C-alpha positions in Angstrom: -140.8 -177.7 74.9 -142.9 -179.2 77.7 -141.0 -180.2 80.8 -141.0 -183.6 82.4 -143.0 -182.2 85.3 -145.7 -180.8 83.1 -146.0 -184.2 81.4 -146.3 -185.9 84.8 -149.0 -183.6 86.0 -151.0 -184.1 82.8 -150.6 -187.9 83.1 -151.9 -187.8 86.7 -154.9 -185.8 85.7 -155.8 -187.7 82.5 -155.1 -191.3 83.3 -153.3 -193.8 81.1 -151.7 -192.5 77.9 -152.7 -193.9 74.5 -149.7 -195.7 72.9 -149.3 -194.5 69.3 -147.2 -196.4 66.8 -146.3 -194.0 64.0 -144.0 -193.4 61.1 -144.0 -193.3 57.4 -145.8 -196.1 55.5 -143.5 -199.1 55.1 -141.3 -198.0 58.1 -142.0 -201.0 60.4 -145.1 -199.8 62.2 -146.9 -203.1 61.8 -143.9 -205.0 63.3 -143.9 -202.6 66.2 -147.6 -203.3 66.8 -146.9 -207.0 66.8 -144.1 -206.5 69.3 -146.4 -204.5 71.6 -149.0 -207.2 71.4 -146.5 -209.9 72.3 -145.3 -207.8 75.2 -148.7 -207.5 76.7 -150.1 -204.2 75.4 -153.8 -204.4 74.3 -154.2 -203.3 70.7 -157.0 -201.2 69.1 -157.5 -202.8 65.6 -160.5 -203.9 63.6 -158.9 -206.5 61.2 -160.6 -205.0 58.2 -157.4 -204.8 56.2 -156.2 -208.3 55.8 -152.6 -209.6 55.6 -151.1 -210.0 52.1 -147.7 -210.5 50.5 -146.5 -207.0 51.4 -147.5 -207.5 55.1 -147.8 -211.3 55.7 -148.3 -210.8 59.4 -151.0 -208.3 59.1 -151.4 -204.5 59.0 -152.8 -204.0 62.6 -154.9 -201.0 61.5 -158.1 -199.3 62.7 -160.2 -198.0 59.9 -161.5 -195.0 62.0 -158.0 -193.6 62.2 -158.2 -192.7 58.5 -160.8 -190.1 59.1 -158.7 -188.1 61.6 -157.9 -185.4 59.1 -161.5 -185.3 57.8 -163.3 -184.4 61.0 -164.4 -188.0 61.6 -165.6 -189.2 65.0 -162.9 -189.7 67.6 -164.9 -191.4 70.3 -162.6 -194.5 69.9 -159.8 -192.5 71.5 -161.4 -192.6 74.9 -161.5 -196.4 74.7 -157.9 -196.5 73.6 -156.3 -195.2 76.8 -153.8 -197.8 78.0 -153.8 -199.5 74.6 -151.9 -199.2 71.3 -153.1 -197.9 68.0 -151.3 -197.4 64.7 -151.5 -194.0 63.2 -149.2 -193.1 60.2 -147.2 -189.9 60.6 -149.3 -187.7 58.3 -152.3 -188.3 60.6 -150.6 -188.1 64.0 -150.7 -184.3 64.0 -154.5 -184.4 63.9 -154.8 -186.1 67.3 -156.7 -183.9 69.8 -154.7 -182.6 72.7 -157.4 -183.8 75.2 -155.5 -187.1 75.7 -152.0 -188.0 76.5 -149.9 -190.0 74.0 -146.8 -192.2 74.2 -145.6 -192.3 70.6 -143.3 -195.0 69.3 -142.1 -193.4 66.0 -140.5 -195.8 63.6 -137.6 -194.4 61.5 -136.3 -196.0 58.4 -134.0 -195.0 55.6 -135.9 -193.1 53.0 -134.2 -195.2 50.3 -135.7 -198.3 51.9 -139.1 -196.7 52.5 -139.4 -195.6 48.9 -138.2 -198.9 47.5 -140.7 -200.8 49.7 -143.5 -198.5 48.6 -142.5 -198.9 44.9 -142.6 -202.7 45.3 -146.0 -202.5 46.9 -147.3 -200.5 43.9 -145.9 -203.1 41.5 -147.6 -205.8 43.5 -150.8 -203.9 42.9 -150.1 -203.5 39.2 -149.4 -199.8 39.7 -146.1 -198.1 38.9 -145.0 -194.7 40.1 -143.1 -192.3 37.9 -139.4 -192.8 38.7 -139.0 -189.1 37.9 -141.0 -188.3 41.0 -138.4 -189.8 43.4 -136.6 -186.5 44.2 -139.9 -184.7 44.8 -141.2 -187.5 47.0 -138.0 -187.6 49.0 -138.0 -183.9 49.5 -141.6 -184.0 50.6 -140.9 -186.8 53.1 -137.9 -184.9 54.6 -140.0 -181.8 55.1 -142.9 -183.8 56.5 -140.7 -185.7 59.0 -139.0 -182.4 60.2 -142.4 -180.8 60.7 -143.9 -183.8 62.5 -141.0 -184.1 64.9 -141.3 -180.4 65.7 -145.0 -180.8 66.3 -144.5 -183.7 68.7 -141.8 -182.0 70.6 -143.8 -178.8 71.1 -146.9 -180.3 72.7 -147.2 -181.5 76.3 -149.6 -184.3 75.4 -146.9 -186.2 73.5 -143.8 -188.1 74.6 -141.9 -189.8 71.9 -139.5 -192.6 71.4 -137.7 -192.6 68.0 -136.8 -196.2 67.1 -134.8 -197.0 63.9 -136.3 -199.9 62.0 -132.8 -201.5 61.3 -132.0 -201.4 65.0 -135.2 -203.3 65.8 -134.6 -206.1 63.3 -130.9 -206.4 64.0 -130.9 -205.9 67.8 -134.5 -206.8 68.8 -133.7 -207.5 72.5 -132.1 -204.1 72.9 -134.9 -202.4 71.0 -137.5 -204.2 73.1 -135.8 -203.0 76.3 -135.9 -199.4 75.0 -139.6 -199.8 74.4 -140.2 -201.2 77.8 -138.2 -198.4 79.5 -140.2 -195.8 77.5 -143.6 -197.3 78.3 -142.8 -198.6 81.7 -145.5 -201.2 81.7 -143.8 -204.4 82.8 -143.8 -205.8 79.2 -142.6 -209.3 78.3 -139.3 -208.1 76.6 -138.3 -211.6 75.5 -141.6 -212.2 73.7 -141.3 -208.8 72.0 -137.8 -209.6 70.8 -139.0 -212.8 69.3 -141.4 -211.0 67.0 -138.8 -209.0 65.0 -138.3 -211.1 61.8 -135.1 -210.4 59.9 -136.5 -212.3 56.9 -139.0 -209.6 56.4 -136.3 -206.9 56.2 -136.6 -206.6 52.5 -135.5 -203.6 50.3 -132.4 -203.2 52.5 -129.9 -200.6 51.5 -126.3 -200.3 52.8 -124.3 -203.0 54.6 
């Protein structure tokens, strides 16, 4: 595991880190992007994917990200230093190690993630086979374990793991954690005001 000193040396040589918001689909990544925007972090988005009933405040995506695992151009990364871009977890491992990254990794109950994904499919007139639930869950568990191991083992990444429930239930505390991690003088109050409990749908547990 890279030491704090090695990370500091890399940061000095390479300039500002790229802020990556990552996690499984439907884990709160769009909300985290909105919080960063409110706090004062410039975003790298293109607005191609429009807001809808599943994400009424928008998706905050960059289309070029989707070609990371296909050998697509990554020239946009150089322009992303000091800014934030959303990259779902299955693509974050394709990032080149020629940049430094501060990763805010959103974590959410797999029951809630899968329920939210199922609802999105229904809203698009598509229904997943309920018999696939165990296979999907097992795949997610393996994927998350592998991704965390990948992030921990490379000096170009520093990572803050942030539970989705913590953000919506204690937004001020979560915003302070983000500011302490990024250390960019963010507007914590504005960030906390973004977390919307009304959008915490598909909740499991108390």
